[in-house]
C-alpha positions as CSV (number, residue, x, y, z in Angstrom):
1,M,13.1,137.8,105.2
2,A,16.7,136.9,104.3
3,K,17.6,134.5,101.6
4,S,19.0,131.2,102.4
5,Q,22.8,131.2,102.4
6,V,23.0,127.7,100.8
7,T,23.6,128.2,97.1
8,Y,23.6,125.7,94.2
9,N,27.4,125.7,94.0
10,K,27.7,125.0,97.8
11,Q,25.2,122.1,97.5
12,E,27.2,120.6,94.6
13,K,30.5,120.8,96.5
14,E,28.9,119.1,99.5
15,K,27.5,116.3,97.3
16,K,31.0,115.7,95.8
17,R,32.7,115.7,99.2
18,L,30.1,113.1,100.5
19,K,30.5,111.0,97.4
20,K,34.3,111.0,97.7
21,R,34.1,110.0,101.4
22,K,31.6,107.1,100.5
23,D,33.9,105.9,97.7
24,K,36.9,105.9,100.0
25,Q,35.0,103.9,102.6
26,Q,33.9,101.3,100.0
27,K,37.5,100.9,98.8
28,K,38.7,100.4,102.3
29,E,36.1,97.6,102.9
30,E,37.0,95.9,99.6
31,R,40.7,95.8,100.6
32,K,39.8,94.3,103.9
33,A,37.6,91.6,102.3
34,N,40.1,90.8,99.5
35,P,43.7,91.0,100.6
36,Q,46.1,90.8,97.7
37,G,49.5,91.1,99.4
38,G,49.7,87.5,100.6
39,G,51.8,88.3,103.6
40,F,55.4,88.5,104.4
41,E,56.5,85.6,102.1
42,N,55.5,87.4,98.9
43,M,57.6,90.5,100.0
44,I,60.9,88.7,100.4
45,A,63.5,89.1,97.6
46,Y,66.9,87.3,97.3
47,V,70.1,88.3,95.6
48,D,71.9,85.6,93.6
49,E,75.6,85.2,93.1
50,N,75.6,87.6,90.2
51,G,74.0,90.4,92.2
52,N,70.6,90.0,90.5
53,I,67.4,90.2,92.6
54,T,65.2,87.1,92.4
55,D,62.2,85.7,94.2
56,T,63.7,82.2,94.7
57,S,66.0,81.4,97.5
58,P,69.6,80.5,96.7
59,D,70.8,76.9,96.7
60,P,72.5,76.1,100.0
61,A,74.8,73.7,98.2
62,N,76.5,76.6,96.4
63,K,77.3,78.4,99.6
64,T,80.9,79.4,100.1
65,K,82.6,79.7,103.5
66,I,84.4,83.0,104.2
67,D,86.9,83.4,107.0
68,A,85.7,86.4,109.0
69,E,89.3,87.3,110.1
70,S,90.4,87.7,106.4
71,I,87.9,90.6,106.0
72,E,89.6,94.0,106.5
73,V,87.3,96.9,107.4
74,S,89.7,99.7,107.2
75,I,91.9,101.7,104.9
76,P,94.9,99.8,103.8
77,K,98.2,101.0,105.2
78,R,100.3,103.1,103.0
79,G,103.7,101.9,101.9
80,K,106.7,104.2,102.0
81,E,105.9,107.3,100.2
82,E,108.3,108.0,97.4
83,A,110.4,111.1,97.8
84,P,109.3,114.0,95.6
85,A,111.6,114.1,92.6
86,I,113.7,117.2,92.2
87,R,113.0,118.7,88.8
88,S,115.1,120.9,86.7
89,G,114.2,123.7,84.4
90,R,114.9,127.2,83.2
91,V,113.3,130.5,84.3
92,E,111.2,131.6,81.4
93,F,109.8,134.8,83.0
94,F,110.5,136.6,86.3
95,D,109.1,139.9,87.5
96,D,111.0,140.9,90.6
97,K,108.8,143.9,91.2
98,K,105.6,141.8,91.4
99,G,107.4,138.7,92.9
100,F,106.4,135.9,90.6
101,G,107.6,134.1,87.5
102,F,107.4,130.9,85.4
103,I,109.7,128.0,85.1
104,K,109.8,125.7,82.0
105,E,110.7,122.1,82.9
106,T,113.5,120.7,80.7
107,E,112.0,117.1,80.4
108,S,108.3,117.7,79.8
109,Q,108.4,121.4,78.6
110,E,105.6,122.2,81.1
111,K,105.5,125.7,82.6
112,Y,105.0,126.1,86.3
113,F,104.2,129.2,88.3
114,F,106.5,130.2,91.2
115,H,106.3,133.0,93.8
116,I,109.2,134.9,95.3
117,S,108.4,133.3,98.7
118,G,109.3,129.9,97.2
119,L,112.8,131.0,96.1
120,L,115.9,129.7,98.0
121,D,118.4,131.7,95.8
122,D,118.1,134.9,93.7
123,V,117.1,134.1,90.1
124,K,116.9,135.9,86.8
125,E,115.4,135.0,83.5
126,N,117.2,132.2,81.6
127,D,118.8,130.8,84.8
128,S,118.9,127.0,85.2
129,V,117.1,126.0,88.4
130,T,116.0,122.9,90.4
131,F,112.6,122.9,92.1
132,D,109.9,120.8,93.7
133,L,106.2,120.9,92.8
134,E,103.2,121.5,95.2
135,R,99.6,122.0,94.5
136,G,98.7,125.6,94.6
137,F,95.4,127.5,94.3
138,K,95.3,127.3,90.5
139,G,97.3,124.2,89.8
140,M,100.9,123.0,90.4
141,S,103.4,125.6,91.6
142,A,107.2,125.4,91.8
143,V,108.6,125.7,95.3
144,R,112.1,125.5,96.9
145,V,113.5,126.9,93.7
146,K,117.3,126.8,93.7
147,K,119.8,128.1,91.2
148,V,122.1,125.5,89.6
């Protein structure tokens, strides 16, 4: 005859599973018998004039009237854009074989990269130039470089 397939370990697991199910059913019945929530009124929260959350409703006497037509739901219109200032500087370094160089601005002593494609005139090192700035891949770059 074959032995029973039910082992002690399986019996214990089954007892735990049944006990868990029974406990869950008891908790469910207790919740039905003793509701703690109190309904919708206990779930409402109000925001006061300072932005703090409270459980008391605001005083209607402190209510302010806002004209709905004064509310703008859009991006404000831009004014006239100021024209980009033409800057002046001196060519610090220029490699005509590779096609790039650096200009040092006379006012702020900042150095800006420029590429040969941004040149309007032929330049050499130590030439005085005027230029505009544009955002490049790695920062601000000088473009429309013109010899003075």
